DRENGUZA-892568 format. One record per residue: residue number from 1; residue in one letter; x, y negated, z negated of N, C-alpha, C, O in turn. Coordinates in Angstrom, 2 decimals. Example, Ala and Ser with C-alpha at 12.3 -4.5 7.8 and 13.67 -1.06 7.14 Angstrom:
  vexmar  figu      nc1      nc2      nc3     cac1     cac2     cac3      cc1      cc2      cc3      oc1      oc2      oc3
       1     a    13.19     5.69    -7.80    12.30     4.50    -7.80    13.20     3.30    -7.80    14.24     3.32    -8.46
       2     s    12.85     2.25    -7.08    13.67     1.06    -7.14    12.90    -0.03    -7.87    13.41    -1.14    -8.04
REM end
This chain:
  vexmar  figu      nc1      nc2      nc3     cac1     cac2     cac3      cc1      cc2      cc3      oc1      oc2      oc3
       1     x   -55.06   -29.40    33.75   -55.45   -28.01    33.93   -54.41   -27.13    33.24   -53.21   -27.37    33.39
       2     x   -54.84   -26.14    32.50   -53.89   -25.26    31.81   -53.07   -24.42    32.78   -53.50   -24.13    33.90
       3     x   -51.89   -24.04    32.34   -51.04   -23.15    33.12   -51.41   -21.71    32.76   -51.74   -21.42    31.61
       4     x   -51.35   -20.83    33.73   -51.65   -19.42    33.50   -50.44   -18.58    33.89   -49.50   -19.07    34.53
       5     x   -50.47   -17.31    33.51   -49.47   -16.35    33.94   -50.15   -15.38    34.89   -51.20   -14.82    34.56
       6     x   -49.56   -15.19    36.05   -50.06   -14.22    37.01   -49.21   -12.97    36.90   -48.03   -12.97    37.27
       7     x   -49.79   -11.92    36.40   -49.12   -10.63    36.32   -49.37    -9.95    37.66   -50.51    -9.67    38.04
       8     x   -48.29    -9.69    38.37   -48.40    -9.15    39.72   -47.32    -8.12    39.98   -46.43    -7.92    39.15
       9     x   -47.41    -7.46    41.14   -46.42    -6.46    41.50   -45.08    -7.14    41.80   -45.00    -8.35    41.98
      10     x   -44.05    -6.34    41.83   -42.69    -6.85    42.03   -42.42    -7.28    43.46   -41.40    -7.91    43.73
      11     x   -43.31    -6.96    44.37   -43.07    -7.22    45.79   -43.54    -8.63    46.17   -44.50    -8.78    46.93
      12     x   -42.88    -9.64    45.66   -43.30   -11.02    45.87   -43.02   -11.52    47.28   -43.46   -12.61    47.65
      13     x   -42.30   -10.76    48.08   -41.99   -11.17    49.44   -43.10   -10.80    50.42   -43.09   -11.26    51.56
      14     x   -44.06    -9.97    50.00   -45.16    -9.58    50.88   -46.23   -10.66    50.85   -46.95   -10.80    49.86
      15     x   -46.35   -11.41    51.91   -47.35   -12.47    51.98   -48.35   -12.15    53.07   -48.45   -12.84    54.08
      16     x   -49.10   -11.08    52.84   -50.13   -10.67    53.79   -51.43   -10.45    53.04   -51.43   -10.31    51.81
      17     x   -52.53   -10.41    53.75   -53.82   -10.14    53.15   -53.94    -8.73    52.61   -54.87    -8.43    51.85
      18     x   -53.01    -7.86    52.98   -53.03    -6.49    52.48   -52.45    -6.37    51.08   -52.65    -5.36    50.40
      19     x   -51.74    -7.38    50.64   -51.13    -7.39    49.30   -52.11    -8.01    48.32   -52.32    -9.23    48.32
      20     x   -52.71    -7.19    47.49   -53.72    -7.66    46.54   -53.17    -8.76    45.64   -53.87    -9.73    45.34
      21     x   -51.95    -8.61    45.20   -51.36    -9.61    44.31   -51.19   -10.95    45.02   -51.39   -12.01    44.42
      22     x   -50.82   -10.90    46.29   -50.65   -12.14    47.05   -51.99   -12.86    47.23   -52.03   -14.09    47.21
      23     x   -53.07   -12.12    47.39   -54.39   -12.75    47.53   -54.68   -13.65    46.34   -55.14   -14.78    46.51
      24     x   -54.42   -13.16    45.15   -54.66   -13.95    43.93   -53.66   -15.10    43.83   -54.04   -16.22    43.49
      25     x   -52.40   -14.83    44.13   -51.38   -15.88    44.04   -51.66   -17.01    45.03   -51.53   -18.18    44.68
      26     x   -52.03   -16.66    46.24   -52.32   -17.68    47.25   -53.50   -18.55    46.82   -53.49   -19.77    47.02
      27     x   -54.51   -17.95    46.23   -55.66   -18.73    45.75   -55.23   -19.71    44.66   -55.67   -20.86    44.65
      28     x   -54.37   -19.27    43.75   -53.85   -20.17    42.71   -53.09   -21.33    43.36   -53.28   -22.49    42.98
      29     x   -52.24   -21.02    44.33   -51.48   -22.06    45.03   -52.41   -23.04    45.74   -52.26   -24.25    45.62
      30     x   -53.36   -22.49    46.48   -54.28   -23.32    47.26   -55.08   -24.27    46.38   -55.43   -25.37    46.80
      31     x   -55.38   -23.85    45.16   -56.17   -24.67    44.23   -55.29   -25.58    43.38   -55.80   -26.37    42.59
      32     x   -53.97   -25.48    43.54   -53.06   -26.32    42.77   -52.99   -25.98    41.30   -52.69   -26.84    40.47
      33     x   -53.27   -24.72    40.97   -53.22   -24.28    39.58   -51.79   -23.87    39.26   -51.19   -23.05    39.96
      34     x   -51.24   -24.43    38.19   -49.89   -24.08    37.77   -49.89   -22.66    37.22   -50.78   -22.27    36.47
      35     x   -48.89   -21.89    37.62   -48.81   -20.51    37.15   -47.36   -20.07    37.07   -46.47   -20.60    37.74
      36     x   -47.16   -19.07    36.25   -45.86   -18.41    36.11   -46.06   -16.97    36.56   -47.07   -16.35    36.20
      37     x   -45.14   -16.43    37.33   -45.23   -15.05    37.79   -44.55   -14.12    36.80   -43.41   -14.35    36.38
      38     x   -45.26   -13.07    36.42   -44.71   -12.01    35.59   -44.77   -10.74    36.44   -45.85   -10.24    36.74
      39     x   -43.60   -10.23    36.82   -43.54    -9.08    37.72   -43.64    -7.77    36.94   -43.08    -7.62    35.86
      40     x   -44.36    -6.82    37.54   -44.51    -5.47    36.99   -44.16    -4.47    38.07   -44.21    -4.78    39.26
      41     x   -43.81    -3.26    37.65   -43.54    -2.18    38.58   -44.75    -2.02    39.49   -45.87    -1.83    39.01
      42     x   -44.52    -2.08    40.78   -45.63    -2.03    41.73   -46.08    -0.64    42.11   -47.13    -0.49    42.73
      43     x   -45.34     0.38    41.76   -45.66     1.72    42.23   -46.23     2.64    41.16   -47.03     3.52    41.48
      44     x   -45.85     2.47    39.93   -46.26     3.40    38.87   -47.21     2.72    37.90   -46.77     2.06    36.96
      45     x   -48.51     2.89    38.12   -49.51     2.27    37.26   -49.37     2.70    35.81   -49.60     1.91    34.90
      46     x   -48.98     3.95    35.58   -48.87     4.47    34.22   -47.68     3.93    33.46   -47.54     4.19    32.26
      47     x   -46.81     3.18    34.14   -45.59     2.68    33.52   -45.68     1.17    33.30   -44.73     0.44    33.59
      48     x   -46.82     0.70    32.81   -47.03    -0.73    32.56   -47.59    -0.95    31.16   -48.69    -1.49    31.01
      49     x   -46.86    -0.53    30.13   -47.40    -0.63    28.77   -47.71    -2.05    28.33   -48.69    -2.27    27.61
      50     x   -46.92    -3.02    28.74   -47.18    -4.41    28.35   -48.48    -4.91    28.98   -49.26    -5.62    28.34
      51     x   -48.72    -4.53    30.22   -49.95    -4.92    30.90   -51.16    -4.25    30.26   -52.20    -4.87    30.09
      52     x   -51.01    -2.98    29.90   -52.10    -2.26    29.25   -52.41    -2.87    27.89   -53.58    -2.95    27.50
      53     x   -51.38    -3.29    27.16   -51.60    -3.93    25.86   -52.33    -5.25    26.02   -53.17    -5.61    25.18
      54     x   -52.03    -5.97    27.08   -52.65    -7.28    27.33   -54.09    -7.15    27.79   -54.98    -7.82    27.27
      55     x   -54.31    -6.28    28.79   -55.61    -6.27    29.48   -56.44    -5.02    29.26   -57.60    -4.97    29.67
      56     x   -55.87    -4.01    28.61   -56.61    -2.78    28.38   -56.65    -1.84    29.57   -57.38    -0.85    29.56
      57     x   -55.88    -2.15    30.60   -55.83    -1.31    31.81   -54.50    -1.56    32.50   -53.71    -2.39    32.04
      58     x   -54.23    -0.86    33.62   -52.91    -0.97    34.25   -52.92    -1.48    35.68   -51.89    -1.42    36.36
      59     x   -54.05    -1.97    36.17   -54.11    -2.46    37.56   -53.67    -3.91    37.64   -53.84    -4.69    36.70
      60     x   -53.10    -4.26    38.79   -52.68    -5.62    39.09   -53.55    -6.18    40.20   -54.11    -5.40    40.97
      61     x   -53.69    -7.46    40.32   -53.15    -8.53    39.48   -54.01    -8.77    38.23   -55.18    -8.37    38.16
      62     x   -53.40    -9.45    37.26   -54.06    -9.88    36.03   -53.65   -11.32    35.79   -52.49   -11.68    35.98
      63     x   -54.59   -12.14    35.37   -54.28   -13.51    34.97   -54.36   -13.60    33.46   -55.36   -13.20    32.86
      64     x   -53.31   -14.12    32.86   -53.24   -14.32    31.41   -53.39   -15.80    31.12   -52.67   -16.63    31.69
      65     x   -54.33   -16.14    30.25   -54.57   -17.53    29.88   -53.70   -17.93    28.69   -53.14   -17.07    28.01
      66     x   -53.60   -19.23    28.44   -52.76   -19.75    27.36   -53.13   -19.18    26.00   -52.28   -19.07    25.12
      67     x   -54.40   -18.83    25.81   -54.84   -18.30    24.52   -54.54   -16.81    24.37   -54.87   -16.21    23.35
      68     x   -53.91   -16.20    25.40   -53.55   -14.79    25.34   -54.60   -13.85    25.90   -54.36   -12.64    25.98
      69     x   -55.75   -14.38    26.30   -56.78   -13.53    26.89   -56.42   -13.23    28.34   -55.62   -13.94    28.95
      70     x   -57.02   -12.17    28.88   -56.68   -11.73    30.23   -57.94   -11.62    31.09   -59.03   -11.37    30.60
      71     x   -57.75   -11.83    32.38   -58.82   -11.72    33.38   -58.35   -10.77    34.47   -57.29   -10.96    35.05
      72     x   -59.16    -9.74    34.75   -58.83    -8.76    35.78   -60.09    -8.45    36.58   -61.16    -8.22    36.03
      73     x   -59.93    -8.46    37.87   -61.01    -8.16    38.80   -60.33    -7.76    40.10   -59.13    -7.99    40.26
      74     x   -61.04    -7.18    41.03   -60.45    -6.89    42.33   -59.94    -8.20    42.92   -60.57    -9.25    42.74
      75     x   -58.82    -8.15    43.61   -58.14    -9.39    44.03   -58.99   -10.29    44.91   -58.91   -11.51    44.79
      76     x   -59.79    -9.73    45.79   -60.63   -10.57    46.65   -61.68   -11.32    45.82   -61.97   -12.48    46.09
      77     x   -62.23   -10.64    44.82   -63.20   -11.30    43.93   -62.51   -12.33    43.06   -63.05   -13.40    42.78
      78     x   -61.29   -12.01    42.63   -60.50   -12.93    41.82   -60.20   -14.20    42.63   -60.37   -15.31    42.14
      79     x   -59.76   -14.02    43.87   -59.44   -15.16    44.73   -60.68   -16.01    44.98   -60.60   -17.24    44.99
      80     x   -61.81   -15.38    45.19   -63.06   -16.10    45.41   -63.42   -16.96    44.20   -63.82   -18.12    44.35
      81     x   -63.28   -16.40    43.01   -63.58   -17.14    41.77   -62.63   -18.32    41.60   -63.04   -19.41    41.20
      82     x   -61.35   -18.10    41.88   -60.36   -19.17    41.77   -60.70   -20.30    42.74   -60.72   -21.47    42.35
      83     x   -60.98   -19.94    43.99   -61.29   -20.95    45.01   -62.59   -21.70    44.73   -62.77   -22.83    45.17
      84     x   -63.50   -21.06    44.01   -64.76   -21.71    43.65   -64.60   -22.63    42.45   -65.55   -23.29    42.03
      85     x   -63.38   -22.68    41.89   -63.13   -23.54    40.74   -63.68   -22.99    39.44   -63.92   -23.75    38.50
      86     x   -63.88   -21.67    39.37   -64.50   -21.05    38.21   -63.53   -20.24    37.35   -63.97   -19.48    36.48
      87     x   -62.24   -20.38    37.58   -61.28   -19.57    36.82   -61.34   -19.87    35.33   -61.20   -18.96    34.51
      88     x   -61.53   -21.12    34.98   -61.48   -21.51    33.57   -62.87   -21.63    32.94   -63.01   -22.13    31.82
      89     x   -63.90   -21.17    33.64   -65.25   -21.29    33.08   -65.77   -19.95    32.60   -66.90   -19.87    32.09
REM end
């Protein structure tokens, strides 16, 4: 299975269902998908130029694939897709 990059907020210590980034990260963990965390400023959406260049928008979380393409969706929908085994399809 390919490794992905999870672009998420800097608050990696928040492990609750209220943390959108954690929802996606937990789904990756639960499915055994290898990933690297790329932290972004969690408070200022307008201050994420690298994320905007990658995905065309500034919301987190974003998954970056090995080919450089990006996937962004609301975190609950993202987690559902990951858990369904559809991340790479």
